[in-house]
N, C-alpha and C positions, 0 to 999 in steps of 0.2 A: 446697776439699774437698767432699765430698758425703756423706754421712751414714751414719746408723745402719745398723748391720748388722742392725741390728735388722732389724735387726732388721727384714722388713717386707713386709707385703703392702699397703702403703699407696700405692695408685695414686690420685692425687688431682687435682682441679681440672684437668683437661685433657679431651681428646677420648675419652670412654669407649667410643666405637665401635671403638677400636683394641685393646680388651682381648683380643680373640681372638688377637692376635699375641704375647701374653706367654707365655713358656715355662711348662710345667707340670713342669719338671725343673731340676736344677742346670745352669747354663750356664758356658761359658768367657766371662768378662766382660772380660778385658784380657790382652794379651800384649805384653811389651816384650822384643824380641829384640836390642836394640842395646847391652846391658850391656858396658861397658868398651871399646867400639869408638871409633874416632876421632870426636870430637864428642859422645860419649855423656854424658848427664846423670847416669845411675846406673852404677855399676861392675858391677851384677849384672843378668842376665836375670831376668825374673819372669813369673809367670802368676797371674791372679786369677780365682777362681771366685765365682759369685753364686747364691744360692738364692732364687728368686722365689716359692716355695711358702709355705704357711702352717704347715708342719711342719719341725722340725729333722731333719736327715738324718745318719746315721752314715756317715762316709767311710772307716772303718777297713779295709774290704775293696775299696776303689776305688783307681784309679791315674790319673795324668795321663801320657800317653805322647807322645813326639815322634819324628818321623822327617824326614829331609831331603826336600826338595821332590820329587825324582825317584826316591825309594826304591821298590824293587819289592816290599817287604813283609818284607825281612830285616833292616832297620836300625832297628826300633823300640826306643826306650829309655824304660823306664817309671820314674816316680817314684811309689812307693807312698804313699798318703795315710794320715793318722791323724786321729783326733778327730771332732768334730761340727761341721757348719755349720748355724747357727741359721736360722730363717725370715727371709727378707729380709736375710740377712747375707752378708758377703764372707769369702773365705779366700785368704790370700796365700802363694804358693809362691815362695821365692827359689831361683833356679837359678844356672847358671855365671857366673863373673866373667871379664871381659876384662882386658886389660893396658894399654889406652890411656888409662885415666883414669875419672873418674866418682866420685860420692859414694855413701855408704851409703844404703840405703833408709830413709825417714823413719819407717816403721812396723815393728813387730815381726812377722816372718813367722810364719805358722802352721806352716810346714814349710820346712826348708832342704835342698836337694839341689844337685847340681853339673852338671846337664845344660847343655851349651852349645847355645843355640838360634840358628840361622842368621838373620841379619838380612835376607837376600835372598829367602828362601822356605822353607816347610816345612809340615808337617802336625802339628797338635796335637789330641789326642783325649782326652776324658774317658771313662773306662771303669769300669763297676761291677764290676770284677774286677782282680786283680793279675797275671793271666796276660798275658805279652807278646804283643802282636798279631803276626800273621804274614800280613797281607793288604796289598795295594797300596792298596786303597780301603777305608777303615774302615767305610763304609756297609754293607759285606758282613758285618760282625760284629754279632751280636745284643746284645753287651754294651756297645756304644757309646752313651753318653748324649748327648754333644755333640761337634762336630767343626769345626775351623777349618783351612781351607787358604788359604795366603797366598803371594804372589809369582807372577809370570807363568810360571814354569817348573814350578809344582806340578802333579802329575799326578792329584790328587783333591781335592775340596772339597765343601761343601754347595752344590749347584747351580752356583755360580760363585765363584771365588776373589776375595779382596780383594788389591789390589796391595801389595807390600812397603812397610813404612814406612822413613823415613830413620833414621839412628842416634839422632836426638833425638826420635823419635816412638814412640808405642805404638799398637797396634790396640785400640780400645775398642768395646764393644758399646753400642748405642743404649739409651736409657732405655725405660721401659715404654710410652711413647707414640710411640716411633720417632724421638725427637729426639736430636741430638748433644749430650746433656747427661748424661754418665755419672754415675750415682749420685744425681742430683737427684730422680728419681722411680723409683728402682730401676734395674736394668740387665738387664731381662728380655726385651727385644724379640727375637723369634725367628721369622723367616719362612722358615727353612731355606735361606737364601741368604746366604753369607758376604759377598758384595759389597754387599748391602743392609742387613745386620744390624750391620756394623762400620764405623767411621770412624777416621781418623787424628787423633791428639792429640799436640801437642808436650808433652813431659814437662818439668816444672820444679817449683819450690816451690809454685806455685799450683795444680798439677794432680797431687797425690800419688796413689799407687797405691791407697790405701784411703780410704773415707769414715770417719766415726766408727764404730768397731767396737763395736756393742752386742751383748754376749754373752748377756744375759738381760733379761727384762722380765716381772715377775709382779705379780699383785694378790691380796691376801688380806684376810679379815675379821678385825678385832681384837676383843678382849674388850669394847671400848666401842662395838661396832657401827659402827666406822669402817673405811674401806678404806685399807690400806697398799700403796702402789705402790713396788716396788723394782726398780732396774735397775743394770746394771754395764757399763762400757766397758773394752775391752782396750787400745785406743789412741784418741786424739782428735787431729784435725787441723783447725785453724781453727774449732773448736767454740765458738760464742758461748753456746749453752745449749739447754735443753729446755723447750718449752712443753707443759704437761700438758693433755690434752683428754679430755673425758668425753661419753659418750652415755648418757643416762638411760633407764629403762624406758619412760617416757611420751613420749619425744621421739626423732626420728631425726636431730636436729641435733647436730653436735659443738660443744661449748662449751669455752672455755678456762677452766681452774680454777686455774692456777698456773704458775709459771716457776722453773726451777732453772738458775743459771749453770753453764756448762761450764768446762773447764780450758784452753780454746783449743788448745794444742799439747802433747801429752804421749804418751810411750810407756808410761806406767805404768797399771796397772789402777786404776779408780776406781769406787766404789759410791755410789749415790744412793738417796734414798727421799723420798716425799711422802705425807702423810696427808690423805685426803679426808674431812673431817668433816661435809660437807653431804650426807649420805646418809640418805634418809628413806623413799622409796617402795619397796615390795616389788618384786622383779624382778631382771633381769640388767642389770648396768652394764658398758659397754664403755669401755676406756681405750686411748689411744695417745699417743705422744710425737711432737711436732713438733720435730725437731732442726734448729737454725738456725745457719748458718755466719756468720762475721764479716762476709761480704759481703752477708748478707741472704737468700741462697738457703737452701733447706730441703728436708727429706725427712721422711716420716712413718714411724714404726716399725710393726712388726706390731702387731696388736690383741690385747689380753689382756682377759679378762672375769672377773667375779666376781658371785655371786648373793647378794642379800639376801633371806633367808627370813622369812616372817611370824612374829612371836613367838607362842608357844602360849598365852599368857595376858596379861591386863591387868597392868600394873605401873607403879608410880611410884618412881623412884630418888631417893636422897638427893642434894640439890643439891651442887654443888661449884664453887669452894671453899666451905667452911662452917666457921667464920664467913667473911663476905665483906665487901668494901667497894670500890665500891658495887654491883658486878655479880657474878652467879653463874649457873651453868648448871643448868637443870631438864631432866631426861630422863624420858621415859615411853614405854611400849610398848603398842601397840594391835593386838590380834590380828584384828580385823574392822572393817568400815566402821561408823562410829558418830559421834555428836555428842560433842565433848569440851569440858568447861568446867573451867578452872583458876582458882581464886580465892585471894586472900590475906587472912588473918585476923590480928587482933592477939591478945594473950594473953587478952583478955576474950571472945574468940569472935566479935567483930564483924567482918563483912566490910568490908575497906577498899579492895579493889582487884580488878577483873576482869583477870586476866592474859591469858586467851585463851578464846574461845568460838566454835567453828566445827566444821564437819564434817571428819572425818579418814578417810582410807583406812587399811587395815592397814599397820603399819610401826613403825619405831623413831624417836622424835622427840626433839629437844632444842631448847630455847629459851634465849635469853640474857635474864635478868631484871635490870633496872637499878633499884636501890633508892635512887637519888640523892635522891629527894624524901621519903624516909622518915627517921625518927629512929632512932638506935641502939636495938637491943632484940631481943626474941624474937618471931618471927612463925611462922605456920603456913600452908602452902600445901596446897590440896586439889584433887585431880582427881576429876571425875565424868564417867564415860563411859556414854552411854545407847545401847544397841543391842538391837533386837528386844524392846523392852519391859522389858529388864533394866538395872539401874543398877549400875555398879562405882564404888566410892568408896574413896579412900585419901588419907591426909594425912601430911605430914612437917614437922618443925620446922626452921627456918632462923634464923640469928643474924646480924644486921647489926651489925658492930662497927667504929666509926669511930675 
């Protein structure tokens, strides 16, 4: 399988000089015209769309249209689309079924229609209108978003047709780097030449029509100044899991901050969430998911971002848990760059420990305090922040209870 619908404008680790060949519009990513034919793997024809952009697109007024290879413009058959295709996501359209065999599609289609697509040649067009085409060559229509002509008898195509597949093959668009690895790094390669943009792929259980379908991926700030990442999948195929990656305000490097196992193979909707508690510096944080297949291949989701805004005043929060044994969390808020000193005192007011003493930039901070070396009892922790000749001081009581 290959991945996230995610979701994705994650073009990664390969030759970035080829990025100019990535489409800036929704494309036809795969066509399987052998459904139910002799030797077919699936009983249905199907078409897959892919959105390589960074924005979701409403398909409700769009259509996918098919005409035989030699049609003169009078035989177009439209399938009206519905719903939204998310950024770097896929959209599966189930079409007509043949009578010679094949199995059900392994993923839930976004849309079901009954157009029978010829295995020997044809024209398939994505149109941002539901009006039926009336042209021999779709290039003549202003509403055409993408166009595939296949088979040696086809009378129109993007620059040059790709030859027809066998009944056990599909036509798949190359990935974002022009490689024959559908879904691994998106499926957005578009040189406006059907013979160069598509390749033939044997369809079987190891090459399903859809990657993991990521239908949403969002990040939000919680009341505790932590970031909650939430995502949802419509279907999953060979999904080992998701590595969560973050890019902090002070770094351009993506770092791995966690992992969530997937459900491997499922047609059911599943929701995930992850809490990033190590958020301190003020600024914009970027997040993405690295969806990993069971075979180790992977793809990145689209990127989501969330901003941590500087607090408007100094503050020291109550530690938690409290009472504690032996560890507790201390949180404090710094609105501007300053020197911060946090000390621990006993009930007699005698300082017994320096907890922290260093310069801070503006932000929300938390530290894990370990009281394993202390006796049970009541203690006080005090923060002093020195900025521009002014001193902010606040104290809180904590209880170590063994």
